[in-house]
C-alpha positions in Angstrom: -50.4 -18.1 151.6 -52.5 -14.8 151.5 -52.3 -14.9 155.3 -48.5 -14.8 155.3 -47.0 -11.3 155.5 -43.6 -10.0 154.9 -43.4 -8.7 158.5 -44.0 -12.3 159.7 -41.1 -13.5 157.6 -38.9 -10.7 159.0 -39.9 -11.7 162.6 -39.1 -15.3 161.7 -35.6 -14.4 160.5 -35.0 -12.3 163.6 -36.1 -15.1 165.9 -33.9 -17.7 164.1 -30.9 -15.3 164.2 -31.2 -14.5 167.9 -32.5 -17.8 169.2 -35.3 -16.3 171.3 -38.6 -14.4 171.1 -37.3 -11.8 173.6 -34.2 -11.0 171.6 -36.1 -11.0 168.3 -38.7 -8.5 169.8 -35.8 -6.2 170.8 -34.4 -6.4 167.3 -37.7 -5.5 165.5 -38.8 -3.0 168.2 -42.0 -4.9 169.1 -43.3 -6.5 172.3 -42.5 -10.1 173.0 -46.2 -11.0 172.9 -46.6 -9.4 169.5 -43.7 -11.3 168.0 -44.8 -14.6 169.6 -48.3 -14.2 168.2 -46.9 -13.4 164.7 -44.8 -16.5 164.8 -47.7 -18.7 165.9 -49.9 -17.2 163.2 -47.2 -17.9 160.6 -46.9 -21.6 161.6 -50.7 -21.9 161.4 -50.8 -20.2 158.0 -48.1 -22.5 156.6 -49.4 -25.6 158.4 -46.0 -26.6 159.8 -44.0 -26.3 163.0 -41.1 -23.9 162.4 -39.7 -23.6 165.9 -39.3 -25.9 168.9 -39.9 -23.9 172.1 -37.8 -24.7 175.1 -36.7 -22.9 178.3 -33.5 -21.6 176.6 -35.3 -20.1 173.7 -36.1 -21.3 170.2 -34.6 -23.8 167.8 -35.6 -24.5 164.2 -37.2 -27.8 163.2 -35.9 -29.5 160.0 -38.8 -28.0 158.0 -38.1 -24.7 159.8 -34.6 -24.6 158.3 -36.1 -24.7 154.8 -38.8 -22.1 155.6 -36.0 -19.9 157.0 -34.0 -20.2 153.7 -37.0 -19.4 151.6 -38.0 -16.5 153.9 -34.5 -14.9 153.6 -34.8 -15.1 149.8 -38.3 -13.6 149.8 -37.3 -10.7 152.1 -34.2 -10.1 150.1 -36.2 -10.1 146.9 -38.6 -7.5 148.4 -35.6 -5.4 149.4 -34.3 -5.6 145.9 -37.7 -4.5 144.6 -37.7 -1.5 146.9 -34.1 -0.6 145.9 -34.6 -1.0 142.2 -37.6 1.3 142.3 -35.6 4.1 143.8 -32.2 3.6 142.2 -31.1 5.7 139.3 -29.1 4.2 136.5 -25.9 5.7 138.0 -26.3 4.7 141.6 -26.7 1.5 143.7 -28.0 1.0 147.2 -29.0 -1.7 149.7 -27.2 -4.5 151.5 -24.7 -6.8 150.0 -23.2 -9.7 152.1 -20.1 -11.4 150.6 -18.4 -14.5 151.9 -14.8 -15.3 151.3 -12.5 -18.4 151.8 -10.4 -17.4 154.8 -6.9 -17.6 153.1 -8.2 -15.6 150.1 -9.8 -12.8 152.2 -6.7 -10.9 153.4 -5.0 -11.2 149.9 -7.9 -10.2 147.7 -10.7 -8.5 149.7 -9.0 -5.3 151.0 -8.4 -3.9 147.5 -11.8 -5.0 146.2 -13.6 -3.6 149.1 -11.7 -0.3 148.9 -12.5 0.1 145.2 -16.1 -1.1 145.5 -17.0 1.2 148.3 -15.4 4.2 146.5 -17.3 3.5 143.3 -20.6 2.5 145.0 -20.9 4.4 148.3 -24.6 3.7 148.6 -24.2 0.0 149.0 -24.0 -1.4 152.6 -21.3 -4.0 152.0 -20.3 -6.5 154.7 -18.3 -9.7 154.5 -17.9 -13.1 156.3 -14.7 -15.3 156.3 -14.6 -19.0 156.7 -13.9 -22.4 155.1 -15.1 -23.5 151.7 -17.8 -25.7 153.3 -19.0 -22.9 155.6 -19.3 -20.5 152.7 -21.3 -22.9 150.6 -23.7 -23.5 153.5 -24.2 -19.8 154.0 -24.9 -19.4 150.3 -27.5 -22.2 150.5 -29.3 -20.8 153.5 -29.5 -17.3 152.1 -27.1 -15.6 154.4 -24.7 -14.6 151.6 -25.3 -13.0 148.2 -21.9 -14.1 146.8 -18.9 -16.1 148.0 -15.3 -15.7 146.8 -14.0 -19.2 146.6 -11.7 -21.5 144.8 -13.3 -23.6 142.1 -11.9 -26.9 143.2 -12.1 -29.5 140.4 -9.7 -32.4 140.7 -11.6 -35.5 139.5 -14.5 -35.3 141.9 -17.2 -33.8 139.7 -16.2 -30.2 140.0 -18.6 -27.5 141.3 -21.8 -28.5 143.0 -24.7 -28.5 140.7 -26.6 -26.0 142.8 -23.8 -23.4 142.5 -22.7 -21.2 139.7 -19.4 -19.3 139.4 -18.1 -16.2 137.7 -14.4 -16.6 137.4 -12.3 -13.7 138.6 -8.7 -14.9 138.4 -6.7 -18.1 137.9 -3.9 -19.1 140.3 -1.4 -21.8 139.4 0.2 -23.9 142.1 3.8 -23.2 143.2 6.4 -24.6 145.6 7.5 -22.7 148.7 11.0 -23.6 150.1 13.3 -22.4 152.9 15.8 -19.8 151.7 18.7 -22.1 152.3 17.1 -25.2 150.9 19.3 -27.3 148.6 16.7 -27.0 145.8 16.3 -23.2 146.2 18.7 -22.5 143.4 16.6 -24.4 140.9 14.3 -22.4 138.5 11.5 -25.0 138.6 10.8 -28.2 140.5 9.1 -31.5 139.8 6.8 -33.5 142.1 9.1 -36.5 141.7 12.0 -34.8 143.3 9.9 -33.2 146.0 7.9 -36.3 147.0 10.6 -37.9 149.3 11.1 -34.5 151.1 9.1 -33.5 154.2 5.9 -31.8 153.1 4.0 -29.1 155.1 0.5 -29.8 153.9 -2.0 -26.9 153.8 -5.0 -28.9 154.8 -7.9 -26.5 155.0 -10.7 -28.4 153.2 -10.8 -29.0 150.3 -7.3 -27.6 149.8 -5.5 -30.7 151.2 -7.2 -33.0 148.8 -6.4 -30.7 145.9 -2.7 -30.6 146.6 -2.5 -34.3 147.3 -4.2 -35.0 144.0 -1.0 -33.9 142.2 0.9 -36.7 143.7 -1.9 -39.3 143.2 -2.1 -38.4 139.5 1.6 -39.2 139.1 1.5 -42.3 141.3 3.7 -40.6 143.9 3.4 -40.8 147.7 4.3 -37.5 149.5 6.2 -37.5 152.8 3.7 -35.5 154.9 5.5 -34.2 158.0 2.9 -31.6 159.3 -0.6 -30.7 158.4 -2.1 -27.3 159.2 -5.2 -25.3 158.2 -3.4 -22.0 158.6 -1.9 -20.3 155.5 0.6 -18.4 157.6 1.5 -21.4 159.7 2.5 -23.2 156.4 4.8 -20.2 155.6 6.2 -20.1 159.1 7.1 -23.8 159.2 8.7 -23.7 155.8 10.7 -20.5 156.7 11.9 -22.4 159.8 13.4 -25.1 157.5 10.9 -27.8 158.5 9.9 -28.8 155.0 8.5 -27.5 151.8 4.9 -26.8 150.8 2.7 -26.3 147.8 0.3 -23.3 147.7 -1.9 -21.5 145.2 -2.4 -18.0 146.4 0.6 -15.6 146.4 1.4 -12.6 148.5 3.8 -9.7 147.9 5.8 -10.6 151.0 8.0 -13.7 151.1 8.5 -13.7 154.8 7.0 -15.4 157.9 5.6 -13.6 160.9 9.0 -14.3 162.6 10.8 -12.3 159.9 12.3 -15.4 158.3 12.4 -15.6 154.5 11.4 -18.3 152.0 11.5 -18.7 148.2 8.9 -19.7 145.7 9.4 -21.8 142.6 7.1 -23.0 139.8 6.2 -26.6 139.4 7.0 -28.5 136.2 4.3 -30.4 134.3 0.7 -29.6 133.3 -0.7 -29.2 136.8 -4.2 -27.8 137.1 -4.4 -24.3 138.4 -7.3 -23.0 140.5 -9.9 -20.6 139.3 -11.0 -18.1 141.9 -14.6 -16.9 141.4 -17.6 -15.3 142.8 -20.1 -18.1 143.5 -23.9 -17.9 143.9 -26.8 -20.2 143.9 -27.6 -21.5 140.5 -30.8 -20.1 139.0 -31.0 -17.2 141.4 -31.1 -13.8 139.6 -28.2 -11.7 140.8 -29.0 -8.2 142.1 -27.4 -5.2 140.5 -25.2 -4.8 143.6 -23.9 -8.4 143.2 -23.2 -7.9 139.5 -21.3 -4.7 140.2 -19.3 -6.5 142.9 -18.3 -9.2 140.5 -17.3 -6.6 137.9 -15.2 -4.8 140.6 -13.4 -8.1 141.5 -12.4 -8.5 137.9 -11.3 -4.9 137.6 -9.4 -4.9 140.8 -7.6 -8.2 140.9 -8.5 -10.4 138.0 -9.8 -10.8 134.5 -10.6 -7.8 132.5 -13.8 -8.1 130.4 
């Protein structure tokens, strides 16, 4: 391992991200031959084949995927070492990449980002949106420092053992109805009276399973009329009078993109709410930047500690 350098790992990451030696060389401002030689030397030092070379460029082998994940962590750790050496106790600097579940992002992130960048202007903050599964995958391959996700736990073992969560806020489920719906005048609604009615299911994994688990636990069968992975599509269909839905995250605007209104009502019974938290790989020491971001989440939108 004494023959493996940090530069080689950086070239490995550049080649994996760009998919070719030529593009990687342009990113790191070196010649194509220099990067190609460095990658070959790295494979020889590790004793494994990291890349498959083909006319279209490069692709990672199975072992290469794991080497890439470890390389990202090592390079990130060295960056943390450099940053901690030059940071004062009052300031933070360096890169921070945060992922966020796509429906949570427009509701929670803008306020958090605005507050965080104001309080920590030296941090280079960027974010990625996507599904729960995508965010977990990016955490595991080292592309993300943190991911803002729901902590789904509905009888399936809860959080993956390789992930840890710092809870930011809890969101109870609620019913969304058309404004003129016959049940809109009620203060609260039960699943039993909702089950026969047409349901617009928010089905972005694992959200659909979470909402359907309510009915399963009460031995009820919902009347699913439409499924959609779009939060705003759910609201639009409900506002059009095509059914009701159950959601967790609230906004300050009870209106669809078409300008049609809807109402929200609480659900009766002891239904499990969803915790929203900042997730990271279990056992990985969080950087000061990541800890500061979690604290900002709690200050801006959630739990005060």
